[in-house]
C-alpha positions in Angstrom: 0.0 0.0 0.0 1.4 3.4 -0.9 2.2 6.1 1.6 -0.5 8.4 0.3 -3.1 5.7 0.7 -1.9 5.0 4.3 -2.2 8.7 5.1 -5.8 8.8 3.7 -6.9 5.9 5.9 -5.0 7.1 8.9 -6.2 10.7 9.1 -9.7 10.6 7.6 -12.1 11.7 10.4 -9.3 12.7 12.7 -9.1 16.0 14.7 -5.9 18.1 14.5 -5.9 21.1 16.7 -9.0 23.1 15.7 -9.6 21.2 12.5 -11.6 18.1 11.9 -10.4 16.2 8.8 -13.6 15.0 6.9 -12.9 13.8 3.4 -9.8 13.0 1.4 -9.7 15.2 -1.7 -6.6 13.7 -3.3 -3.1 12.4 -2.8 0.3 13.0 -4.3 4.1 12.9 -3.7 3.9 15.7 -1.2 1.1 14.1 0.9 -2.7 14.0 1.1 -5.2 16.8 1.0 -8.4 16.7 3.1 -11.6 18.7 3.2 -11.7 19.8 6.9 -13.8 21.9 9.2 -12.5 24.7 11.3 -14.4 24.0 14.5 -13.7 27.4 16.0 -14.5 29.7 13.1 -17.0 27.2 11.6 -15.8 27.3 8.0 -14.4 24.8 5.5 -10.7 24.6 4.9 -8.2 22.4 3.1 -5.6 20.5 5.1 -2.5 19.1 3.5 -0.9 16.2 5.5 2.8 16.3 4.8 5.8 14.1 5.7 6.0 12.6 9.2 9.1 12.7 11.4 9.7 9.0 10.8 10.4 9.7 7.1 13.2 12.1 8.0 16.7 10.4 8.2 18.0 10.6 11.8 14.6 11.6 13.2 13.6 15.0 14.5 11.3 17.7 13.0 11.5 17.9 9.2 12.5 21.6 9.0 12.3 21.5 5.2 8.6 21.0 5.4 8.2 24.1 7.6 10.4 26.1 5.3 8.2 25.2 2.3 5.1 26.3 4.3 6.8 29.6 5.1 7.7 30.0 1.5 4.1 29.6 0.4 2.9 32.0 3.2 5.0 34.8 1.6 2.5 34.8 -1.3 -0.3 37.2 -0.8 -2.4 37.5 -3.9 -6.2 37.0 -4.6 -5.4 34.4 -7.3 -3.1 32.3 -5.1 -4.5 29.8 -2.5 -3.7 31.2 1.0 -1.9 29.3 3.7 -3.6 30.2 7.0 -1.8 28.0 9.6 0.7 25.2 10.1 0.4 22.5 12.8 2.9 19.9 14.0 1.0 17.0 15.7 2.1 13.4 16.4 5.2 13.7 14.2 3.3 15.1 11.2 3.1 18.5 9.6 -0.4 19.8 8.7 -0.7 22.8 6.4 -4.1 24.6 6.7 -5.2 26.4 3.5 -8.2 28.1 2.2 -10.8 25.9 0.5 -12.1 26.5 -3.0 -15.3 24.4 -3.7 -15.4 24.4 -7.5 -12.7 21.7 -8.1 -9.6 21.9 -10.3 -9.5 23.3 -13.8 -8.7 19.8 -14.9 -11.9 18.3 -13.5 -14.0 21.3 -14.7 -12.9 21.0 -18.3 -13.2 17.2 -18.2 -16.7 17.5 -17.0 -18.0 20.5 -19.1 -15.7 20.5 -22.1 -13.3 23.1 -23.5 -13.8 26.8 -22.8 -14.6 29.5 -25.3 -11.8 31.9 -26.1 -13.0 34.6 -23.8 -13.4 32.4 -20.7 -10.0 30.8 -21.3 -8.4 34.2 -21.6 -10.1 35.5 -18.5 -8.7 32.6 -16.5 -5.3 33.0 -18.2 -5.2 36.7 -17.1 -5.8 35.7 -13.5 -3.1 33.0 -13.5 -0.6 35.4 -15.1 -1.4 37.9 -12.5 -0.7 35.3 -9.8 2.6 34.2 -11.4 3.7 37.9 -11.7 3.2 38.3 -8.0 5.2 35.1 -7.2 8.0 36.0 -9.6 8.3 39.5 -8.3 9.2 38.2 -4.8 11.5 35.6 -6.3 9.5 32.4 -6.3 9.2 30.1 -9.3 6.2 27.7 -9.1 7.7 24.9 -11.3 4.5 22.9 -11.7 1.8 25.1 -13.3 -0.8 22.7 -14.6 -4.6 22.3 -14.7 -4.7 20.2 -11.6 -3.0 22.9 -9.6 -5.5 25.6 -10.7 -8.7 25.7 -8.5 -11.9 27.2 -9.7 -14.6 28.9 -7.6 -18.0 27.3 -7.7 -19.5 30.6 -8.6 -17.4 30.6 -11.7 -15.1 33.2 -13.2 -12.5 33.0 -10.4 -9.4 30.8 -10.4 -6.5 30.4 -8.0 -3.0 28.9 -8.3 -2.4 26.2 -5.7 0.2 23.6 -4.7 3.5 25.5 -4.3 5.0 22.3 -2.8 7.6 22.2 -5.6 8.2 26.0 -5.6 11.6 27.3 -4.6 13.2 30.8 -4.4 15.1 31.5 -7.6 18.4 31.3 -5.8 17.9 27.7 -4.5 16.4 25.9 -7.5 18.1 22.6 -8.3 18.2 21.1 -11.8 16.9 17.6 -11.1 15.6 15.5 -8.3 16.5 11.9 -7.4 13.7 10.7 -9.7 14.3 13.0 -12.6 13.1 16.4 -13.7 10.8 18.4 -11.4 7.4 19.2 -12.7 4.6 17.5 -14.7 5.8 16.2 -18.1 2.8 17.3 -20.2 3.5 21.0 -19.2 7.3 21.0 -18.8 9.4 23.5 -20.7 12.0 22.1 -23.3 15.0 23.6 -21.5 14.0 21.9 -18.2 13.8 18.6 -20.1 17.4 19.3 -21.1 18.5 19.8 -17.5 18.3 23.6 -17.2 16.9 25.2 -14.1 13.3 26.3 -13.8 12.9 30.0 -14.5 10.2 32.6 -15.0 10.2 31.6 -18.7 9.5 27.9 -17.9 6.5 28.9 -15.8 5.2 30.9 -18.8 5.6 27.9 -21.0 3.5 25.9 -18.6 0.9 28.7 -18.5 0.8 28.4 -22.3 0.1 24.7 -21.9 -2.8 25.4 -19.5 -4.3 27.9 -22.0 -4.1 25.2 -24.7 -5.8 22.7 -22.3 -8.6 25.2 -21.6 -9.2 25.7 -25.4 -9.0 22.0 -26.4 -9.4 19.8 -23.4 -6.0 18.3 -23.8 -2.3 19.1 -23.2 -0.4 20.5 -26.2 1.7 17.3 -26.5 0.7 13.7 -26.0 2.9 10.7 -25.5 2.7 7.2 -24.1 6.2 7.3 -22.6 8.3 9.9 -20.9 10.8 9.8 -23.7 8.1 10.3 -26.3 6.9 13.4 -24.4 10.4 14.7 -24.1 11.0 14.4 -27.8 7.8 16.3 -28.7 8.5 19.1 -26.3 12.0 19.5 -27.7 11.3 19.1 -31.4 7.6 19.2 -32.3 5.7 22.4 -33.1 2.6 22.8 -30.9 -0.6 21.7 -32.7 -2.8 24.4 -34.2 -5.9 25.2 -32.2 -8.8 25.6 -34.5 -11.6 28.2 -34.3 -9.8 30.7 -32.1 -9.0 34.3 -33.0 -5.5 34.7 -34.6 -4.4 36.8 -31.7 -5.1 33.9 -29.3 -3.2 31.5 -31.6 -0.3 34.0 -31.6 -0.2 34.2 -27.8 -0.2 30.3 -27.6 2.7 30.1 -30.1 4.7 32.8 -28.1 4.2 31.1 -24.7 5.0 27.6 -26.1 8.1 28.7 -28.0 11.0 26.3 -27.8 13.6 28.9 -26.9 13.0 30.9 -23.6 14.1 34.2 -25.2 11.2 33.8 -27.8 8.6 33.8 -25.1 7.1 36.8 -23.3 9.7 38.2 -21.0 7.6 37.9 -17.9 4.1 37.0 -16.7 3.0 40.7 -16.7 3.6 40.8 -20.5 1.3 37.8 -20.8 -1.3 39.6 -18.7 -1.1 42.8 -20.8 -1.4 40.8 -24.1 -4.4 38.9 -22.8 -6.1 42.2 -21.8 -5.4 43.6 -25.3 -6.9 40.5 -27.0 -10.0 40.5 -24.7 -10.5 44.1 -25.7 -10.2 43.3 -29.4 -12.3 40.1 -29.5 -14.8 40.7 -26.8 -15.3 44.4 -26.4 -14.0 44.3 -22.8 -12.3 47.4 -21.6 -8.5 47.1 -21.7 -6.4 48.0 -18.7 -5.4 51.6 -19.1 -1.7 52.3 -19.7 0.0 55.4 -18.3 3.4 57.0 -18.3 4.0 55.8 -14.7 6.8 53.5 -13.9 6.3 49.7 -14.2 6.3 49.3 -10.4 3.5 51.8 -10.1 1.5 49.9 -12.8 1.9 46.6 -10.9 0.9 48.2 -7.6 -2.3 49.5 -9.2 -3.0 46.2 -10.8 -2.5 44.4 -7.5 -4.8 46.8 -5.7 -7.5 46.4 -8.3 -7.2 42.6 -8.1 -7.6 42.7 -4.3 -10.9 44.5 -4.5 -12.3 42.1 -7.1 -11.2 39.3 -4.9 -12.9 41.0 -1.9 -16.3 40.6 -3.7 -15.6 36.8 -4.0 -14.3 36.2 -0.5 -16.4 33.9 1.7 -14.9 35.6 4.8 -16.9 38.8 4.4 -20.1 36.9 3.8 -19.5 34.7 6.8 -18.9 37.8 9.0 -22.2 39.5 8.1 -24.1 36.2 8.4 -23.6 36.5 12.1 -26.1 39.4 12.1 -29.4 38.0 13.5 -31.6 39.3 10.6 -29.5 37.6 7.9 -28.9 34.5 9.9 -32.7 34.1 10.5 -33.4 34.6 6.8 -30.9 31.9 6.0 -32.6 29.5 8.4 -36.0 30.1 6.9 -34.7 29.7 3.4 -32.9 26.4 4.1 -36.2 25.0 5.4 -37.9 26.2 2.2 -35.2 24.5 0.0 -35.5 21.3 2.0 -39.3 21.3 1.5 -38.9 20.6 -2.2 -40.4 23.8 -3.6 -39.3 24.3 -7.3 -39.1 28.1 -7.3 -38.3 30.3 -4.4 -37.9 34.0 -4.4 -35.6 35.7 -1.9 -36.5 39.4 -1.7 -35.2 42.3 0.4 -33.5 45.6 0.4 -29.9 44.4 0.4 -28.7 43.1 -2.9 -25.3 41.7 -2.0 -26.5 40.3 1.3 -29.1 38.2 -0.6 -26.1 36.3 -2.1 -24.7 35.6 1.3 -28.0 34.5 2.7 -28.5 32.2 -0.3 -25.1 30.6 0.0 -25.5 30.1 3.8 -28.9 28.5 3.2 -27.6 26.1 0.6 -24.7 25.2 2.9 -27.2 24.3 5.7 -29.2 22.2 3.2 -26.2 20.5 1.6 -27.6 17.0 2.1 -30.4 17.7 -0.2 -29.5 20.8 -2.2 -26.2 21.2 -4.2 -25.2 24.5 -5.8 -25.3 24.1 -9.6 -24.6 27.5 -11.0 -25.8 31.1 -11.3 -27.6 33.1 -14.0 -27.4 36.9 -14.2 -30.7 38.1 -15.7 -30.3 41.5 -17.3 -31.2 43.5 -20.4 -28.7 41.6 -22.6 -30.7 38.4 -22.0 -34.3 39.0 -23.1 -35.6 35.6 -22.0 -35.0 33.6 -18.8 -34.4 30.3 -20.8 -31.9 32.0 -23.1 -30.0 33.6 -20.2 -29.8 30.2 -18.3 -28.7 28.3 -21.4 -25.9 30.8 -22.1 -24.8 31.1 -18.5 -24.7 27.4 -17.8 -23.0 26.7 -21.1 -25.9 24.6 -22.4 -26.0 26.2 -25.8 -28.0 23.3 -27.3 -30.9 24.0 -24.9 -32.1 27.0 -26.8 -35.6 27.8 -25.7 -36.4 24.3 -24.6 -37.1 23.9 -20.8 -36.9 20.1 -21.0 -33.4 20.1 -22.6 -32.2 22.8 -20.2 -33.4 20.8 -17.1 -31.8 17.6 -18.6 -28.6 19.5 -19.2 -28.5 20.7 -15.6 -29.1 17.2 -14.2 -26.5 15.7 -16.6 -23.8 18.2 -15.6 -24.5 17.9 -11.8 -25.0 14.3 -11.0 -25.7 14.2 -7.2 -27.8 12.6 -4.6 -29.4 16.0 -3.9 -31.2 18.5 -6.0 -29.0 20.9 -7.9 -29.9 24.5 -7.3 -29.6 27.3 -9.9 -29.4 30.8 -8.6 -31.0 33.5 -10.7 -29.9 37.1 -10.0 -32.7 39.3 -11.2 -31.1 42.6 -12.4 -33.9 43.8 -14.6 -37.8 44.0 -14.4 -39.5 40.7 -14.8 -41.4 40.3 -18.1 -44.4 38.3 -19.2 -42.0 36.1 -21.3 -40.0 35.3 -18.2 -43.2 34.2 -16.5 -44.0 31.9 -19.4 -40.5 30.4 -19.1 -41.0 29.8 -15.4 -44.1 27.9 -16.1 -42.2 25.7 -18.6 -39.3 25.1 -16.2 -41.7 24.3 -13.3 -43.3 21.6 -15.5 -40.1 20.3 -16.9 -38.3 20.2 -13.5 -40.9 18.0 -11.7 -39.1 18.8 -8.4 -35.7 17.6 -9.6 -34.1 21.0 -9.8 -34.4 23.9 -7.3 -34.5 27.5 -8.7 -33.8 30.4 -6.4 -34.5 33.9 -7.6 -32.7 36.8 -5.9 -34.7 39.9 -6.2 -33.9 43.2 -4.5 -37.1 44.9 -5.9 -40.6 44.6 -4.5 -42.2 42.9 -7.5 -43.7 39.6 -6.7 -44.9 36.6 -8.8 -47.3 33.9 -7.9 -44.7 31.2 -8.8 -42.4 32.1 -6.0 -42.6 31.5 -2.3 -41.4 34.7 -0.6 -38.6 34.6 1.9 -38.1 38.2 3.0 -34.8 39.7 4.1 -36.2 42.5 6.3 -34.2 45.7 7.1 -31.3 45.4 9.5 -31.8 46.7 13.0 -30.1 49.9 14.2 -27.4 47.8 15.9 -26.9 45.5 12.9 -26.5 48.5 10.6 -23.9 49.9 13.0 -22.0 46.6 12.9 -22.2 45.8 9.2 -19.4 48.1 7.8 -16.7 46.8 10.2 -18.0 43.2 10.1 -17.7 43.0 6.3 -14.5 45.1 5.9 -12.3 43.5 8.5 -12.0 39.9 7.0 -12.2 41.1 3.4 -9.2 43.4 3.8 -7.4 41.3 6.4 -7.8 44.1 9.0 -5.9 46.5 6.8 -8.8 48.9 6.3 -11.0 50.3 9.1 -13.9 52.7 9.3 -14.2 56.0 11.1 -17.3 56.5 13.3 -18.6 59.3 11.2 -18.2 57.2 8.0 -20.4 54.5 9.6 -22.9 57.2 10.4 -23.0 58.4 6.9 -23.2 54.8 5.5 -26.3 54.2 7.7 -27.8 57.5 6.7 -27.5 56.8 2.9 -28.7 53.2 3.4 -31.9 54.6 4.9 -32.4 57.0 2.0 -32.6 54.7 -1.1 -29.3 52.9 -1.1 -28.3 49.4 0.1 -25.9 49.4 3.0 -23.8 46.6 1.6 -23.4 48.4 -1.7 -22.4 51.6 0.2 -19.9 49.7 2.3 -18.3 47.9 -0.7 -18.0 51.0 -2.8 -16.6 53.1 0.0 -13.9 50.5 0.8 -13.1 50.6 -2.9 -12.5 54.4 -2.8 -10.3 54.0 0.2 -8.2 51.3 -1.5 -8.0 53.3 -4.7 -6.7 56.3 -2.7 -4.3 54.0 -0.7 -6.0 55.0 2.6 -6.1 52.7 5.6 -9.3 54.2 7.0 -12.7 54.6 5.3 -13.6 58.3 6.0 -16.6 60.4 5.3 -14.9 61.5 2.1 -14.9 57.9 0.8 -18.6 57.6 1.5 -19.5 60.9 -0.1 -17.6 59.9 -3.2 -20.0 57.1 -3.9 -23.2 58.4 -2.3 -25.0 58.6 -5.7 -23.9 55.2 -6.9 -26.6 52.5 -6.6 -24.8 49.5 -7.9 -21.7 47.7 -6.5 -18.4 48.3 -8.4 -16.8 45.3 -9.9 -13.4 46.9 -10.6 -11.5 49.9 -9.2 -11.3 51.3 -12.7 -15.0 52.0 -12.5 -14.3 54.7 -9.9 -13.2 58.2 -10.7 -9.5 58.8 -11.4 -7.4 58.2 -8.3 -7.3 61.2 -6.0 -6.5 61.9 -2.4 -8.8 63.1 0.3 -8.8 66.9 0.4 -6.7 68.5 3.2 -9.7 70.6 4.4 -12.3 67.9 5.3 -15.2 67.5 6.1 -16.5 70.2 3.8 -19.3 72.5 4.9 -22.0 70.3 3.3 -20.8 67.1 5.0 -20.3 68.8 8.3 -23.8 70.1 8.3 -25.1 66.6 7.4 -23.1 65.0 10.2 -24.5 67.5 12.7 -28.0 66.7 11.5 -27.4 62.9 11.8 -25.9 63.2 15.3 -28.8 65.2 16.5 
């Protein structure tokens, strides 16, 4: 029996410190990874069980394992899986990491098929951003591959994991006792020839991952190691059909045989991906300025952190401690367990609805499994069309039967898959007709949850209302959400909280005010959200998705509060 199998049997169901190891997720040369439960903070984490002391010649703690964990902990980027803690128990190292629940890129593509060019490029941009961060602080990953890229269940978010083979650039060895370091299908030609891993070899592996996303297979195939080596060293990468020429050009550049023919660094890859996305998909390209390259990277990193903040489970978990939202989640979980086909969750807080829905599904996970999300807006005129496009069931068209069958086929589970519909435009008569078709086709096999921040109601939905927060909850909300999202790097002034509460009571949602105000503070490189930050976004009714949506970067005025804000604060205090 292999060591990894022994680890799985030995540690499954065991408690280590504050963590209960529940399910083995996978095994490899570095150890086994478990889904675990943080019993204190009540959240899911991933725990990697590494080498035991008995495996170290001469006994004693395996200091190398601790050094590897410290190396990974240096990485602080929204597209890199975070290390939260390291435990040494019973002669074994346990590394506690954040948990992503969408599976690896390898499993997602295997299950759903290759991506379109825009989705593949979007993921490539995030991976390139992560590699740029690692390379800037001197760390080479050395094993960039689809199995080491984890996707969020919500979709659109990817993180680079498993830095077990990573090393600082100054300590990289050429080979191990068993041969070259890395995964053969994604290994750069020069590494096959015995050269050290470099930034350029990571970029080659990134090009291989892009090829996999577009085709569902690695760029080179071979039944033996020698056959693979020969192809990497001599064979031109296969042409990927039906992709824009610019994408094919990026693939050729990243997979070039000679390192000097590839992009010079990961940031160049990111910049080229942004240019292609702008050209082929109409997405706005990252603006270039005359600032120094270090300034550009700092702005890029800051922007990425805000986008990550909107995905982080930590902020959602924090506000779910508020009684109003927690009670709403309890009520919704009971509704989902009851087998109702369509449920409508309505209330005044658009972002908090998402947190309530996720918490409710988590509590009902024995019966209900998250299957995907649909954003219903003006670009999708019919509900069925929007769902088919969002869930990548293009063949479904306007057929409710085929759409339901597609959902069930892609989410085989003992429970009911749940599709979350984010209602961002007025409901139409055509949507009601689609609901009737879906209700008939589903026959209770799929749960549909409609998130609606408006007051419009339909007879198809069972209302679960998220009522207004209490005065105390509204006071706690800004700090509760901001602290975990920014790792306690950004705080709120008392007057800023007063203003946020005031605007939330006058037509805005407090969660939107909080997110946008934090965005202004980050953009202006401020550690405190002040009244100026809140006033900057007081007229904005939708949450920002990128810092570049905000006005040009500017500092808080020296003379502040201004007369208007000062009068408003006096009125609020009285």
